[in-house]
C-alpha positions in Angstrom: 6.2 20.5 13.1 4.3 17.3 14.0 2.4 17.1 17.2 1.3 13.8 18.7 -2.4 13.7 19.5 -3.6 11.4 22.3 -7.3 10.6 22.7 -8.7 9.0 25.8 -11.8 6.9 25.6 -13.9 6.0 28.6 -14.3 2.3 29.1 -17.8 1.1 28.3 -19.5 -1.5 30.5 -20.0 -5.0 29.4 -17.6 -7.5 27.8 -14.9 -6.2 25.4 -12.5 -8.1 23.1 -9.1 -8.9 24.5 -6.5 -6.4 23.3 -3.8 -9.1 22.9 -3.4 -12.8 22.6 -1.5 -12.9 25.9 -4.5 -11.4 27.7 -6.9 -13.8 25.9 -4.9 -16.8 27.4 -5.6 -15.6 30.9 -9.4 -15.6 30.5 -11.8 -18.4 31.2 -11.3 -21.4 28.9 -14.8 -21.3 27.6 -14.4 -17.6 26.7 -11.0 -18.1 25.2 -12.0 -21.1 23.1 -15.2 -19.4 22.0 -13.3 -16.3 20.8 -11.5 -15.5 17.6 -8.1 -15.2 19.2 -6.9 -18.9 18.6 -7.8 -18.6 14.9 -6.3 -15.1 14.6 -3.1 -16.6 16.1 -3.3 -19.4 13.5 -3.7 -16.9 10.7 -0.7 -14.9 12.1 1.5 -18.1 11.9 0.3 -19.1 8.4 0.6 -15.7 6.9 4.2 -15.5 7.9 5.1 -18.2 5.4 3.5 -16.1 2.6 5.4 -13.0 3.7 8.7 -14.9 3.8 8.2 -16.5 0.4 7.4 -13.2 -1.3 10.3 -11.4 0.4 12.8 -14.0 -0.6 11.5 -14.0 -4.2 11.8 -10.2 -4.3 15.3 -10.3 -2.9 16.4 -13.0 -5.4 15.1 -11.0 -8.3 16.9 -7.9 -7.1 20.2 -9.8 -6.7 20.3 -10.5 -10.4 19.5 -6.8 -11.4 22.6 -4.7 -12.1 23.3 -1.9 -9.6 20.5 -3.0 -7.3 22.8 -3.8 -4.4 21.7 -0.7 -2.4 18.0 -1.7 -2.8 18.8 -5.2 -1.4 20.4 -3.6 1.7 17.2 -1.6 2.3 14.9 -4.6 1.6 14.3 -5.0 5.4 12.4 -1.7 5.5 9.3 -2.8 3.7 9.5 -6.2 5.4 9.5 -4.4 8.8 6.5 -2.4 7.8 4.6 -5.5 6.8 5.5 -7.3 10.1 4.4 -4.4 12.2 1.1 -4.5 10.4 0.7 -8.3 10.9 1.2 -7.8 14.6 -2.4 -6.6 14.7 -3.6 -10.1 14.4 -2.4 -11.0 17.9 -1.7 -7.6 19.5 -4.0 -4.6 18.8 -1.5 -2.1 20.3 -0.1 -0.1 17.4 3.6 -0.9 16.7 5.4 2.3 15.8 8.4 2.4 13.4 11.8 3.1 15.0 13.0 5.1 11.9 13.8 8.7 12.3 12.5 11.5 10.0 15.2 12.9 7.7 16.4 16.4 8.6 16.2 17.5 5.0 13.8 16.6 2.1 15.0 14.6 -0.8 16.1 11.1 -1.7 19.8 11.5 -0.7 18.9 12.8 2.8 16.5 9.9 3.2 19.1 7.3 2.2 21.8 8.9 4.4 19.4 8.8 7.4 18.4 5.1 6.8 22.0 3.9 6.4 23.1 5.5 9.6 20.2 4.0 11.6 20.6 0.7 13.6 16.9 0.0 13.0 17.6 -0.4 9.3 20.1 -3.2 9.9 17.9 -4.8 12.6 15.1 -5.1 10.1 17.4 -6.6 7.5 18.8 -9.1 9.9 15.4 -10.1 11.3 14.1 -10.5 7.7 16.8 -13.0 7.0 16.3 -14.9 10.2 12.6 -14.9 9.7 12.6 -16.0 6.1 15.1 -18.8 6.6 14.0 -20.1 9.9 11.3 -18.6 12.0 8.6 -18.6 9.3 9.0 -22.3 8.8 8.9 -23.0 12.5 5.7 -21.0 12.6 4.3 -23.2 9.8 5.1 -26.4 11.8 3.2 -25.1 14.8 0.3 -24.0 12.6 0.1 -27.4 11.0 0.1 -29.1 14.4 -2.9 -27.1 15.3 -4.6 -28.0 12.0 -4.0 -31.6 12.8 -6.1 -31.2 15.9 -8.8 -29.6 13.8 -8.5 -32.5 11.4 -9.1 -35.0 14.2 -12.2 -33.1 15.4 -13.7 -33.0 11.9 -12.7 -36.5 10.9 -16.3 -37.8 10.4 -16.7 -35.2 7.6 -13.4 -36.2 6.1 -14.5 -39.9 6.1 -17.9 -39.0 4.7 -16.5 -37.2 1.7 -13.8 -39.8 1.0 -14.7 -42.1 -1.8 -15.2 -45.8 -0.8 -12.3 -47.0 -3.0 -9.9 -44.8 -1.0 -10.9 -46.2 2.4 -9.8 -47.1 5.0 -8.3 -43.7 6.0 -5.1 -43.9 8.1 -5.0 -41.8 11.3 -1.7 -42.2 13.2 -1.1 -45.8 11.8 -4.7 -46.7 12.5 -7.0 -47.7 9.6 -10.4 -46.1 10.1 -13.3 -47.5 8.0 -16.6 -46.7 9.7 -18.4 -44.4 12.0 -17.7 -46.1 15.4 -14.0 -45.7 14.8 -14.4 -42.1 13.4 -16.2 -41.1 16.5 -13.3 -42.2 18.6 -11.0 -40.1 16.4 -13.4 -37.1 17.0 -13.3 -37.7 20.7 -9.5 -37.6 20.6 -9.8 -34.3 18.6 -12.1 -32.9 21.3 -9.4 -33.5 23.9 -6.3 -32.6 21.8 -7.5 -29.5 19.9 -8.1 -27.2 22.9 -4.6 -28.0 24.2 -3.1 -27.3 20.7 -5.1 -24.0 20.5 -3.6 -22.9 23.8 -0.1 -23.9 22.7 -0.4 -22.3 19.3 -1.8 -19.0 20.7 1.0 -18.9 23.4 3.6 -19.5 20.7 2.1 -16.8 18.4 2.0 -14.3 21.3 5.6 -15.0 22.1 6.6 -14.6 18.4 4.7 -11.3 18.3 6.6 -10.1 21.4 9.9 -11.0 19.7 8.9 -9.1 16.5 7.8 -6.0 18.5 11.1 -6.0 20.5 13.2 -6.0 17.3 11.1 -4.0 14.8 9.0 -1.5 16.8 10.0 1.6 18.6 10.3 1.0 22.3 8.8 3.4 24.8 12.2 4.4 26.2 13.4 5.2 22.7 10.4 7.4 22.1 10.9 9.2 25.4 14.6 9.7 24.7 13.8 11.2 21.3 11.2 13.5 22.9 13.8 14.6 25.5 16.4 15.3 22.8 13.9 17.3 20.8 12.8 19.3 23.9 16.4 20.1 24.8 17.2 21.3 21.3 14.1 23.5 21.3 15.0 25.0 24.6 18.6 25.6 23.5 17.4 27.5 20.4 15.0 29.6 22.5 17.7 30.6 24.9 20.1 31.4 22.0 17.4 33.5 20.3 16.6 35.3 23.6 20.3 36.1 24.2 20.7 37.3 20.6 17.6 39.5 20.9 18.9 41.0 24.2 22.3 41.8 22.7 20.6 43.4 19.7 18.5 45.6 22.0 21.6 46.6 24.0 23.5 47.4 20.8 20.7 49.3 19.2 20.2 51.4 22.4 23.8 52.1 22.9 24.8 52.7 19.3 21.7 54.3 18.0 19.1 56.1 20.1 21.3 56.8 23.1 24.0 58.5 21.0 21.4 60.5 19.0 19.8 61.8 22.2 23.2 62.7 23.6 24.0 64.6 20.5 20.6 66.3 20.6 21.2 67.6 24.2 24.7 68.9 23.3 23.3 70.6 20.1 20.5 72.4 22.1 23.0 73.6 24.7 25.3 75.1 22.1 23.0 77.3 20.1 19.4 78.1 19.5 19.9 78.5 15.8 20.4 74.8 15.5 16.9 74.0 16.6 15.8 72.7 13.2 18.7 70.3 13.1 18.0 69.1 16.7 14.3 68.7 15.7 15.4 66.3 12.9 17.7 64.4 15.2 14.9 64.0 17.8 12.5 62.7 15.1 15.1 60.1 13.9 15.7 59.0 17.5 12.0 58.7 18.2 11.5 56.7 15.0 14.3 54.3 16.0 12.8 53.9 19.5 9.4 53.2 18.1 10.8 50.5 15.7 12.7 49.0 18.6 9.6 48.9 20.8 7.5 47.4 18.1 10.0 44.4 18.0 9.5 43.8 21.8 5.8 44.3 22.6 3.2 46.4 20.8 1.3 48.7 23.0 -1.9 48.5 20.9 -1.9 44.8 21.5 -1.9 45.2 25.3 -4.5 48.1 25.3 -6.9 47.2 22.5 -6.4 43.5 21.6 -5.4 41.4 18.7 -7.6 42.7 15.9 -6.4 46.4 16.1 -2.8 45.2 16.5 -3.0 43.1 13.3 -4.6 46.1 11.5 -1.6 48.2 12.5 0.8 45.5 11.3 -1.1 45.3 7.9 -1.0 49.1 7.6 2.8 49.2 8.0 3.4 46.3 5.6 4.8 47.1 2.1 2.5 44.5 0.6 -1.3 45.0 0.7 -2.7 42.8 3.4 -6.4 41.8 4.1 -7.1 41.1 7.7 -10.0 39.0 9.0 -10.3 38.4 12.7 -13.3 36.4 13.9 -13.2 36.0 17.7 -16.0 36.1 20.1 -13.7 36.7 23.1 -10.2 37.9 23.7 -7.6 35.1 23.9 -5.3 34.6 26.9 -2.3 37.0 27.0 0.4 34.4 26.1 -1.7 33.1 23.2 -2.6 36.6 21.9 1.1 37.7 22.0 2.3 34.5 20.2 -0.4 35.0 17.5 0.8 38.6 17.0 4.5 37.5 16.7 3.5 34.8 14.2 1.8 37.3 11.9 4.6 39.9 12.3 7.3 37.4 11.3 5.1 35.9 8.5 4.5 39.4 7.0 8.2 40.2 7.3 8.9 37.0 5.2 6.3 38.0 2.7 7.9 41.3 2.1 11.5 40.0 2.0 11.2 36.7 0.1 7.8 36.0 -1.5 7.6 38.7 -4.2 3.9 38.7 -3.5 1.4 41.2 -4.8 -1.1 40.6 -1.9 -1.4 38.8 1.4 -4.3 37.7 3.6 -4.3 37.2 7.4 -7.2 35.1 9.0 -7.5 34.6 12.7 -10.4 32.6 14.2 -11.3 30.2 17.0 -11.6 26.6 16.0 -13.0 24.6 18.9 -10.3 24.7 21.6 -7.6 26.2 19.3 -6.8 29.7 18.1 -5.9 29.3 14.4 -3.8 31.9 12.5 -3.4 31.6 8.8 -1.2 33.9 6.6 -1.5 33.4 2.8 0.3 35.2 0.0 0.3 34.9 -3.8 4.1 35.0 -4.2 6.6 32.6 -5.7 6.5 30.0 -3.0 9.5 27.7 -2.2 9.8 28.8 1.5 12.4 26.7 3.3 12.9 26.8 7.1 16.5 25.9 6.6 17.4 29.1 4.7 17.1 31.4 7.8 13.5 32.6 7.1 12.7 32.8 10.8 10.4 29.7 10.7 12.6 27.8 13.1 12.2 30.6 15.7 8.4 30.6 15.1 8.3 26.8 15.6 10.1 27.1 18.9 7.8 29.9 20.1 4.7 27.8 19.1 6.1 24.6 20.6 6.4 26.4 24.0 2.6 26.7 24.0 2.2 23.1 22.8 0.9 24.4 19.5 1.4 23.2 15.9 2.8 25.0 12.8 2.0 23.9 9.3 3.7 25.3 6.1 2.7 24.8 2.5 4.9 26.5 0.0 5.2 24.7 -3.4 7.4 26.3 -6.1 5.3 28.9 -7.8 3.1 29.5 -4.8 0.9 30.1 -3.1 2.5 30.0 0.4 0.2 29.2 3.3 1.4 29.4 7.0 -1.1 27.9 9.5 -0.5 28.0 13.2 -2.8 26.3 15.8 -2.5 27.5 19.4 -4.4 25.9 22.3 -6.8 28.5 23.6 -6.1 27.5 27.3 -2.3 27.4 26.8 
């Protein structure tokens, strides 16, 4: 299951580039006009026309393709991805997609998820609004800024204009020589900074509109995390209740009745000692199996390596165990690692048809990594009741991560990473 990783970087002294165009507008005019932000904003506005043109051309082509209607309805998804990428020109904060991950693999599960999401239809509606209106408004603002740059560089324009095409008209004014062109340049010096401010402000506002429609909002992310956490807790509680009921049932129906029968048998006659001996052995074996499912004593007394050796010795499939630890992990981490290996080896015996398995446990930086590999048929699926959902819940309680690779034909590799200081 995916785990979000957050890295904090200490701020370095000295000037740093502004993270957004909005922030750049609040800085000193000399620093703003001397930065790349006005021109990044201009590039953002001009590139929108190219995106709108390509998207409209693609949609028009698909409209004339038979049975391509479903593709047209989903055409907003690639458009939204491109627009979130273009936001980096004016806002360096990553824009996350609002789409959810399908619950099952496969094309049909992906299509069903996308058609039920409001974000799919928001992207399609925004693509239509952008391509038929907003992109061309962006172009008008960008051309206005370019007009200011044209005024500033007018002496160069006049220099490279052939004599037969002179005078050059500027706002109904015929310019023929340098004195007049210098006046045009002076006008550009005054007008261009104002247009750069207006163009950057417009581009920042457009980016904010795009982010509000196409990107995942913080409250949506937190709501999804809360839902996932509640579901995980509910599964843990259900699993705990089921395990408790199983223990009660096993104690009541199995070991307790056998021990009661043993006491009655010993009280009736001494010639039944052999039968009582067998009953006692069976009861003891059941109690040992039950205890092994709750908490192994060897794990508490001797540590993870001997406990895993004992698991491997009881496994019906030959298992190689390699434990490379320079210190004993904390008790919750050690117990979780043992349960991961126990459940994984149980799946190997029941489902994999493997001839051999290997367990590797080592410390990788601040994590304890547990890897169980077998040479079986592969194709492990958490949705088929293989116990992987329970493992994921147990690992998520310790803020760990579980990764499963099991292509058809094998091999199957289960890797679990547990924070050492969990």
